[in-house]
Every structure is written in C-alpha cells, then in structure tokens.
N, C-alpha and C positions, 0 to 999 in steps of 0.2 A: 496558284502558280506564282512563283517569285520571279522578279526581274533582276538581272544582273546590274549592279551599279558600278561606277568607276572604282570605288574603294575595294569591292570584292575582286574585281578583275586585277587590280594592282597587287592585292594580297596573293592571288594565284600566280601571277607572273613572278613575284618575289620568291615564292616557294619553289617554282620551277627552276629559277636561277640558283637558289640555295642547294637544291638537290643536285643540279649539274655541277656546281662547285665541289660538293662533297664527293661526287664520283671521281672527279679529276684529282682531287687531293688524295683519295684512297689509292688511285692508280699510281701516282708518284710516290706515295709512302710505301706501297708494296714494292715498287721497283727499288727504292733506296734501301729498305731493310733486307732485301735478298741479293743486293749487288755483290757483297763479299762472298756469298756462297756461289754466285754465278762465276765470279773470277776464279775461285778455287776449283770448282767442279767442271766448268766448261772452257774457260779461256786458257787455263794452264794444261789442258788436255793435249796429248800429242796429235791426235787426229781430229781436226775440226770440220771435216768434209762429209761426215756421215749424215744421212737423211734426218735422223732425229735431232742432231745438233742444228742443222739448217732450219728445220721447222721450229725449233725452240727460239732461235734468234729472230726468225720472222714474226713469231707470235709476240715475243717480248718487245721488240723494237718497232714493229709496224703498229702495234697497239699504242705504245707510248708516243712515238713521234707523229703518228697519224692523228692522234687526238689533240695535239697542241694547236694546230690551226682551228680545229673544231671549237676548242675552249676559247681561243682568242675571238673568233667570229661570234660565238654565242654570247660573250660578255661585251662585245664591242658597242652595241647599242645604237650605232648610227649606220645608215646605208654605206656600203663600200664606195659607191659612186653617187654623190648627192644629186647629180643631174639625171640619173637613171636608177631610182631606188629598188626596182625589181631585179636589177642585174645580178646581185649577189645571191639571191634566193635560189634560182635555178641551178647555178653552178655549185653553190654550197650543198644543196640537196643531192646533186649528182655525186659530189665528192664524198659525202657521208655514206650514201648508199654503196658506192664503189668500195670504200674503206671497210664497211661492214661485210660486204660480200667476200672480199679478200681475207679478212680475219676469219670469217666462218669457214671458208674453203681450207685455210691453214689448220684450223682446229679439227675439221673433219679428217684431213689427212693425218694429223697427229693421232686422232682417235683410232683410225684404221691401223696405223702402225702399232699402237699400244695393244689393241685387242688381238691383232695377229700375233704379237709376241706372247700374249697370255695363252694362246692356243698352240704354242710351240712353232710358230712360223708356217703353219699349214696353209697351203695355197688356196684351198677351197674357202677358208674363212676370209682371206683377203679378197677373193673374187666375189663372194657373197656380199661383203661390206661395200665394195666398189659399185656393184650393181645396185644395191640398195641406195647408196648415196646418189648415184646418177638418176635413179627413179625419183627420189625426193627432189633433186634439183630440177628435173624436167617438170615435175608437178608444180614447183614454185614459180617457174617461168611462165 
C-alpha cells in the first residue's frame, strides 16, 4: 500500500485547479461564440416575455454570472477571513449547492417545456413530467 507524499498531493491539487480553469474558460468561450446568435434570435425578438425565453436567459446568465464568484474563490488560495479560516467554506458550499439546485431546476423546467412541445402540447405529457420531476426531487431531498 502506498502512502501519499506532499509531491503527489500537490500534483493532484494542480490538476484539480487546471480542470476547474478549463471548465470556466469553456463556459466563457461558449458564451462569447454564441453571443451574436443570441442577440439576433432572442434580443431582437418582439416578445421577450415567453416562458422559453425567460428560461433561456436564466440558464445562460445564471450559469455564467453565478460561476464567476465560484471561480474567483476557487483560485483565491487564501482564507476569506484570515482570523476565521473556516468562515468561507460553509458559505461557499451553501452558495455552490444553491446555484447548482437553481440551475438544475431551470434545466428541468426547460426539458419539460421542450418535451411537451415535441408531443404537441398535450397536457398529460406535461403532467407526467411534472409528477416525475417532483418524485425525483423528493427522493433527492
């Protein structure tokens, strides 16, 4: 059985940070390369209050803007409050979990909307998916 040494731990920490950086760069890159299409297809549209448009904006901007503090704190390297190093951990974890839950809820609502549209707007499909989603949510809690 091998023991972990400081060199191996540092290598793993570096890889974790590299992967986190790549994820954030891909998120920003995807946002930038699709911004012109978003302006053309969504922003210049006469009606911006439809549910699909609202869910699109929530998905796009909650994900982007919500991950900026995550990236900053992930790469910060120092405790937020030097006198209380554990302070940031609890709040940071709560923020990340809340952000992930909101994004997942938004994606689920978008999924229900899309599948309902595929079935011609039939009410039983929407009801089935909502009940299924609530069951999965209750199971996860």
